[in-house]
MARGU-741043 format. One record per residue (C-alpha): x, y, z. Coordinates in steps of 0.001 Angstrom, whole numbers, plus 500000, padded with zeros to 6 digits. Example, Ala and Ser with C-alpha at 12.3 -4.5 7.8 and 13.67 -1.06 7.14 Angstrom:
2
512300495500507800513670498940507140
END
This chain:
384
808486206028733338806399208995732427805344211548735077801981213345734863803053216955735228799450218209735333799156216935738897801753219462740149800832222307737800798861225177739412795294225532738333796034229014737004799396229226735287799818232954736114799638232360739910803057231642741369802852229970744733805927231562746329806308232674749995807150236245748958804035236535746820801856235296749674803494237837752039802924240736749653799272239740749177798736239638752953800270243113753365798019244507750640794922243118752296795992244474755681796482247965754225792810248057753217791505246709756536789936249145759064791495249029762540789184247825765314789505251115767270788549253148764219785567250904763541784413251221767165784695255020767045782716255170763820780010253030765370779866255312768409779504258390766173776733256819764155773369258618764552771001256873766958767963255058765778765125257532766276762348255326765011761213254504768553761627257969770163758334259749770855757887263519770746755752263391773890755747261439777126753045258907777826750324259922780319751827257607782937755229259272782467753679262740782743752010261717785990755333260480787351757029263734786337754371265646788299755082263479791344758810264174790965758142267916790602756128267983793807758892266104795627761695268330794322759822271508795299759246270177798798763004269740799193763855273299798164764993275852800744762230278204801804763916281418800532764446279888797087760848278676796931759599282110797959761676283848795283760336281449792654756807282319793758757499286048793541758836285573790016755679283681789044753492286525790307755419289027788214755040286821785135751265286661785605751168290461785807753145290756782588750836288371780754747592290032781816748852293554781138749773292521777603746384291021776778744439293842778473746366296558776662745875294808773304742315293512773427741041295643776282741768298920774530739124298223771900736184300567772247733187299462774337731030299802771225733227297356769304733273294901772212729492294903772282729048294760768501731757292119767868732091290057771065733592287094769247736357289132767639737122290827770946737331287528772860739546285990770164741991288910770270741876289266774044742528285585774762745040284940771985747556287670772735749342288038776007747906285993778840749488282626777904752823284440778246752530284235782031752508280433782269755043280096779433757504282195781445756767280220784600757422276882782894760573277955781057762038280102783849761262277660786654758645279534788679756379278288791445752661278870790928750005278159793569747476276784791104749980274311789659751011273262793165747419272238793880748085269411791405751731268710792238751325268622796017748427266166795970749967263570793659753307263724795489751486263202798788749347260349797470752449258589796183754117258926799577756899261211798353756043264132800656754226264487803959750871266163804454752594269107806130754994269281803176752046269585800796750528272363802911753896274126802956753997274152799157750509275650798923751025278225801684754383279514800454753361279693796795750084281531797527751726284272799580754793284608797362752578284863794267750661287638796017753898289519796693754952289168793048751591290391791744751552293429794046755128294172793036754042294350789408751074296542790383753520299045791808755871298825788835753128299296786244751696302144788261755097303813788283755469303191784552752115304965783920751052302532781235747373302410782242746100306020782343743804306599779404743638302853778665742160301515781895738457301417781004738348297667780507740621297018783508738392298896785940735283297327784416736772293843784814737838294465788415734334295617789335732696292718787486734850290128789267733838291468792668730119291544791828729714287818791136728056285455793588730245283418795935729190280075794454729672281342790913733260282354791675733983278955793267732698277029790243734527279318787812737661278785789875737282275003789623737075275103785836739866277679785608742405275564787448741355272460785557742526274222782410745651275653784036746729272254785392745975270617782049748210273241780434750938272246782901750263268581782058750678269215778330753823271275778906755352268418780903754342265938778206756136267796775395759878267285774922760702270389772905760122274109773351757559274493770567755494271597771894755538273039775413754444276477774192751603275030772124750530272807775005750342275819777312748766278133774768745522276324773969744202275654777525745163279143778737743550280714775682740391278710776468740476279763780126740804283439779186738136283326776485735567281682778767736119284284781489737000282166784513738441283008787933742136282501788673743050283673792163746649284575791274745630286561788196743046288350790324745806289308792777747048291560789983743858292526788136741749293830791024744465295824792872745597297255789539742030298363788871741586299798792359744597302091792150743742303564788752743256306935790363744635310402789776748301309871790539748052306130791143749359304796794457751202307985795231748161309985794267746177308137796942748736309117799545748756312690798315744962312997798399744890311575801910747765313392803575748299316553801523744635317304800794742660315993803785739991318645803258739116317051799881738631313529801136737171314216804542738231312989807933736500309596807667738191308463804448741486306589804897743780305699802013741819304960798870743754301717798552741633300399801408738358302230801065735860303098798367736993305784795959735813309320796654733975311123793899734977314460795359738628313567794886738060312789791181739487309277791535739105307044788503739805303558789913737483300572790142734586301098792555735789298261794809737142298157798338739879295736799290737726294012801893735054293229799341737636291932796875739052289529799471735682288251800686733758288173797403736484287121794970739888286158796333738734283615798932736166281781796747738507281839793741741268280282795853738908277561797093737694276833793569741232276728792160742280274312794917739356271999794174739976272114790434743688271337790642743527268881793542740477266789792688739578267399789047743142266890787789745316265522790600743003262923792156741515261948788803744905261125787284746111259490790502743203257082790130744179256329786539747993256255786639748993256277790321749710253509792787746634254474794804744435253832791804746274250612790974745638249279794489741996250320794335741427248615790982743224245463792178740898245325795183737974245848792863739054242964790662739537240665793654736097241570794954734505241033791570736245237648791230735033236628794699731452237554793843731703235640790589733023232550792423730169232671794915727630232966792140729177230071790273729103227881793397725403228444793990723033225510793247722249225477789603725581227035788602725794230461787141722690232546786968721046232468783599720281235626781750716941237267782313714238235894780043716007232606779353713498229709779276714621226187780191
END
């Protein structure tokens, strides 16, 4: 009997089906395999997929971040909040001094002949520094709190008294910080010989009408709060700086009224006298025959021509009544209503409830109209 050997022959003659060969092949394959732990670690180190990461927050997210900021500030200890406000006042003084000593030192003739060039230089250099420092260093600014306190209160995160606390503490602490910088810059003697524009600006601010200052204050804090909005929207430092820069540059170029900035500008202009603050004291107490018996410290009264004082022709009482109070009211309206309430109506829960009620009312009116005899009303001019 013949046996068909092809049935037991391997398909490939060179392959030997032995147990040792199979074992060696398995070991070779295992040596090239990646352990599961190594594969998991490599996957964890893999760069994330950035295709869906945005460089800015959405408007709704920015609104929520403002609510959270108002809540977190309301929970801060009072001494810490006050120190943050003092720091913010010093930053505002630094920013204005920079822009006034760069653009403000141009000659009056050049400012009149080239007003556009002066405004561009004056607004572009220096003043945005104040808010940039506040945002990056974690300050507490009254004008920004007009926005933060309202949205946090509307969302139920803080009480009404908590919102008032934020505004009260920040206003007074900003004032302390601004006056601190007035004293420091006076001691540094950086203004003598370069204070022409400063004194002119201080006098001009106190000569405006009450209503004019209020309206300028409204627009000013609209721009300041929008700068804060853009800074919160950006996720990187360059985006935050650019977001702050443009609105603050616009605010400075237009010539608006910011109560915290004025806490530095006007007192700094008032004390530009022979000897500064200490010169006022000297003229009053060491040379009473020069000033006269009815003239108290020049910090609080009109400058005396006989004493050769060079400060702004403004008294503190007039500054408070004609500029500081209306500017504060205008800034509060601008931040609270023009930015805070407006965005609460668009992105907040208060607005969502209002629009839901609106939709329900509109649907009810539509149902009543559709149930009237004859069905829905036909359009005007339609002829049956």
